[in-house]
N, C-alpha and C positions, 0 to 999 in steps of 0.2 A: 641540435634544437629539440626541446622536449616535445613528445607527442601530444597533441591536442586531445583532451579528454572528450568523450562523447557528449557530456552535458556542459562543456565550457561554452560561455557566452562571450560576445565581443567585449572589449574593454569599455567601461563606463556604463554597461548595462547591469541594472540590479537583478539579482537572482530571485525570482519568485519563490515563495514558501513551498508551493507545490510543484516547483519545476520537475522534479523527478517523476512525479505522477503524471504530469502533462506529457513529459517525453515519452513515457511508456503507454499511456492510454488515450492521449490527445486525438491521435488519428483515427484510433478505433471508434471512440465516442462519436467523432464527426461523421464517420462512415455510417454508423447506426442512424444518426439523425437524417442523413441523406436518404438512406433507404426507406425510413419511416415516411419521410415526405413524399418520396416518389410512390409508396404503396398508397398513401392517402389520396394523391393525385389520381392514381389509376382507379381507386374506388369512386372517387367524385366523377371521373368521366364516365364509368360504367352507368352510375346512377342518372347522370345527365343524359345519355344515350337512351336509357330505359324510359325516362320521362318523356323524351322527344318521340320515341315509338308510341308510347300510350296517347299522347296528344295527337299524333297523326292518326291513329286508330280511331280515336273519338271523333276527330274531324271527318274521317271517312264514312263512319257509321252515320253522322249528322247529315252529310252530303247525300248518303244513300236514302235516308229517310225522307229528306226534302225532295229528292227526285221521284221518289216512289209515289208521291201525291198523297191523297186523303184516303184512298181505298184501293187495296191490292187483293188479287185472287191468286191462290196458291194451290197446287195439286200436290199431294202426298207423294213422296218419292216412290214408295212401293206401288201406289195406284198408278202413277205415270209408267213405271216398268210394266205394269199389266196391260198398258195401252189406253188408259184414261187421260184424255187430252183436253185442253181448253183452247178457245179461240173467240175473237171478237166478231167473227162472220161465220155463217152456217156451212160454208163450203171448206172451212178448215184448211185453207191454203197456207196459213201462217200459224199452224197449231203449235201450242207451247205448254209449259208446265206452269208458267207464271204470267200474269196479266197485271196491269196497272191502269187505274182510271186517272183522268187529268184532275189536277188539283182545282177545287172549288174556291176561288178567291172571294174574300169579303162576303160570306153567306149572311144574308139578313132574313128577318122573319117572313114567313108566309104561311099558307094554309091549304088544306087539301083541295078545296074548291078552285083555287087559283092554279092547280097544277094541269098541265095540258093533257089531252086524252090520247096522245100517241107515245106515251112513255115507254110501252112495251114494243115499239115498232121501229125503233132506230137503234142500230148496232152501235157498240163502243160507247165512248163517252159523249153524253149530250146534256151537259150541265147548262144551267140558265142563271145569269146573275143580272139580267135586265128586267127589273119589275118583279118576276118570279125568281126566287132565289133557292136553288136546290142542286144537289149533286145526282146525277143519273148515270148508270152505267149497265149496258146490256152485253151479255156474252153467252157462250154455248159450251156445254160439256158433252163429250163424245166417248162412247165406249168403242174404241178402235181396236180393242183386243179380240180374242177368239172365245172368251168365256164370259157368261153371264156374272155379274157381280152385284153386290149391294153397297151403298156408299152412304156416308154422313156429310152433310154440309153444316157449317157453322160460321157465323160472323162474330168476331171478337173485337173489343175496343182495345187498341193497342196504347193509346195515349189520349189524355183528355186534360183540359185546362178550364178554370173558371166555371165549372159546373155546366158546361154547354149541353151535356147530355141530359140534363133534367128536362129540357123542353124539346129534345130531339125526337123525330119520328124517323123510322126506317120501314119502308114499304118494299117487300120482296115479292116479285113475280115470279112464280114457277109454273112453267109451261102455261103463261097466260093467267094464272090464278094469282090475285094479290093478297097479301096479308101484312097488316100494319102492326109494327112493334113500338112499344115505348117503355120507359121505366114505370113502375107502379106509381100511383098518386102519392105525392109527398107525405110522409109521415105514415105510410102503410108498407107492407111488403107484398100485397096480393091484389089490391084494388086496381082495376083498369083505369087509366087516365081518362078523364072527361075533357072535353074542349068546350067551355062555356063562352058565349058571346057577351057583349056589353049588357044585354037584358038577362043574363043569368040562364040563358037556354042553351042546351046542349047541341052543339054543332055535329059532333059525331065522337064515338068512342073508338079507341084502338082495339084490335082483334086479340093481341096477346101481349103480356108483359115480357120484358127482357128476361132471359133465363137467370142472369146475375148481374152484378154491377159491372162486370167486364165482358159478359157474353150476351149478345143481342138476341140471338136465335140458333136453334139447331134443328135440323130436318134430316130424317133418315128415309132413304129410298131402298126398300127391300129387294127390288128386282130391277136391275138395269141391264137389258139384254145387249149382246154384242151387236154393234153397228147402230145402236139406239142413240138419239140425241136429245139432251134436255136443255132448255133455254132458261136463262135467268136475267132479270133485271132488278137492279137495287137502286132505290130512290132515297135520299136522305134530305131532310129539310128541318128548319126550326119552326115549330108549330106556334103561330102568333096567338092563338086562343089559349095556349097553356099558361097557367098563372105564374109558372117559373120562367117564361120567356120575357126577361127584363133586359134593359139596355147593357148591363154588365157583362152578361154571358155572350152578347153579340161579338165581343172581342176575343173570345175563347176559340179554341182549336180542338179538333178531335181526328184521330187517324184510326181507321178500322181495316180489318182484313177478313176475307172470306176464305175458308180453307176447306178442302175436300179430303176425305179419308175412305178407303174402301177396301173390301175383301171379296173373296169368291163367294157367290151366293150359295146358301144352303141347298143341297141337292143337285148342284152343278157337277156334271161328269166330265167336265173340262172341254166340253164343245157346246155350241149353240145351234138350235134349229133355225133355219131361215124362214 
């Protein structure tokens, strides 16, 4: 019997014109296609995993922001390491580097005269959305370290929508002394906002303008002695007498943070007299 040639086909089967080429290279070409397909699948899998990780991170950040509420207080890491601490109570039983106020839901317009007189007398969150609509948060800062320091406090606007900050007022009590901040009169960069009633009479003016469009205030304390405690109360409301306080902004939102930074006071020798 004659030996069957490598390229012989069964009887009755036509020989393709490129039979020899297929015989030599068909398997190799198919192998390359499989490898390319597998490589593409691996690339798509990696892309899908990265997208899922990105979405998870965005969701986590969103959840964190929502949980953090409308107002947060943060102590700089270096300041915290020097012993500067925060607390919602003067006894500092639960001292921390980070505090958060309760979210003020459905803030409506109000005015300074409607605010209660005990705003600086209640610790922690004491918002009111029943007739008087405002956010209020009281906390303490303590120099628990061994050296005198100087510190800077600033309130920043982290996010805002629908121009709600145009009619916003921020009153900051520092050791019992209040200061009211607002954006400058609309169309100006430096005029203090006036609050005119229906008769066009001025109800009151704010004390200081916002430092910028994203910073409400900044305050520097040149000497904060070891063991000393400072008290802060921050009150936020939508001023009803402000011309920019229109229905549209009542659906807006704003998130702010108060941050503290400090360094050793000039002339400090590393110790503090009692």
